[in-house]
N, C-alpha and C positions, 0 to 999 in steps of 0.2 A: 552339258560339261565340257571346261574345256581341259585338254591336256596338256601341259608344257614338256617341249624336248630338251634333255638336258645339253648343257652348253657345250661338252666336249663327249665324244662317243669313248663308251669302254674301250682300254685297252685289249688287244687281243689275246690269246692264249698263246702261249710258247709250245704246248704239244696237248696232241688227243686230249691226254689225263686231266689237263689243269681247265677241260673247257665241260667236262662231265661232273654234274652236282653229286657231293657224294652221298645223297641217298642212292643214286641209282647201283653203288657199290655193294646196298642192301636189300635189294630187290633184287635183281638179274642174277643169271648162275656166273660164278666166277671161273670152272673148268671144269674137267671130267676126272672121274677115278673107276678102276675096276672094282667090281663087287667085291673081292679079294682085299683090294685096298680100301675100300670104305671099311667093310667089316675089324682089318686090323686096325685101324683108325678109331675106328668107335670103341673098340673093346679097350683098347689102350689109354684113351679118355676117361674110360667109365673106371677102371683100374685104377688112375690117377686118383681120383675124385669120390670120394666116400661119398655115399648116397645117392651119386648121380643114377648107379643103372634103379635103383626102386623109382625116380623121378622120371627117368625115360619111360621104364614101363607102364607106370600109373598115366603115363599124357600120349602114347602112343600105342599101336598096331603094326603087328611085325610086317614088312614089306612085301612086295611080291618079287618075283625072280627075275633077274634083270641083271644084260651082261655090264651096265656102266649106270653111272649115278653122278649129279652134279653134283659140283660145292661149290662154296658162296664165299664170300669175304665177309669176314667179321669186325666191323668197323669199329666197335668196340674196342678191342685188345688189338686189331691186325692179323689174328690166326685164321682159319680156315674153319668153316661150317660143313660139317660131313651130315646127312641121310643118317638119321639113327630109326624113322618109322613114320607111320603114317599118322598123323592126329586124331586122337579119338575124337574130341570134339569140334573142330572144323577142318575144312575139305583144304589139306598142306601137309606137307612135308616136317616132322619133327627132325631140326638139325641140333647137333652139339659143336662144340669149339674146342678145336684137338689146342688151345691155347690155354683158355681160361675155365672151360667147361661149362659156359653160359648153354642156355637150351633158346631156341627162337622156331617161330612158324614160318616157311618158307611155300 
């Protein structure tokens, strides 16, 4: 099979952020936070979204003691995903978005 070369090279990205595909932010840690910051963020999101506490309880198990936890960027709304527990069904952490209340596995 023959492959053809494009007639013009792709333009160079102007910044490092332009060189990264959008799915990278969904898979890799964004930053980190202390246990106290994590717990406060999760409590605030649960209080702001009706039924979210029951959803998290059904989808996750309690976390181990840790001084710091990763946070992730939520591409859906631009909020930050905070670790809320360990996944019951899959080997992952359950996260919750501080902006829209969405949950996701990481």
